[in-house]
C-alpha positions, -999 to 999 in steps of 0.1 A, spaced: -545 253 617 -512 239 607 -494 263 629 -515 256 656 -506 220 656 -470 225 655 -460 234 619 -438 263 606 -454 298 609 -449 299 572 -456 264 554 -449 255 520 -479 265 496 -480 229 483 -485 216 520 -512 242 527 -530 230 493 -525 193 503 -540 198 537 -568 221 525 -580 192 500 -579 167 527 -600 187 551 -623 197 523 -628 162 512 -632 150 548 -660 177 557 -677 169 522 -678 132 529 -691 136 564 -718 161 551 -731 135 524 -731 108 549 -749 130 573 -775 139 548 -780 103 538 -788 96 576 -811 127 577 -829 118 546 -845 88 562 -862 111 586 -867 140 559 -842 167 574 -808 172 584 -799 176 620 -767 179 644 -774 146 659 -768 131 623 -732 144 625 -728 133 662 -740 99 652 -713 97 624 -685 106 650 -698 86 678 -670 62 677 -642 90 677 -642 100 712 -620 132 710 -641 145 681 -674 138 699 -663 154 731 -651 184 711 -684 189 692 -706 184 723 -685 210 742 -688 235 712 -723 228 710 -728 236 749 -709 266 744 -728 277 715 -761 272 735 -745 293 765 -737 321 739 -771 320 726 -788 324 761 -763 351 771 -771 371 739 -810 366 746 -804 379 781 -791 412 768 -816 416 739 -833 449 743 -870 448 733 -875 483 715 -912 484 725 -906 479 760 -879 504 761 -900 530 744 -929 525 768 -904 532 799 -895 566 785 
């Protein structure tokens, strides 16, 4: 992740540890906040996370892009699923 954002290919272990701690803390905090929002409805959903990042447009846009790609991949996999029973009856 650090190299992708322009850091040295072999960063210092201390730097890696620090960035890891920051990311883990951010993700944990975001998950707890989403859980608090979702507990009002009784379940946690993707919309809870989208609600939390709604004011950070780059993150929101990236999340919606990744969610749409996930849906496309799901549909593509479904198109290539082979039903074993139908295949057996064709033979």
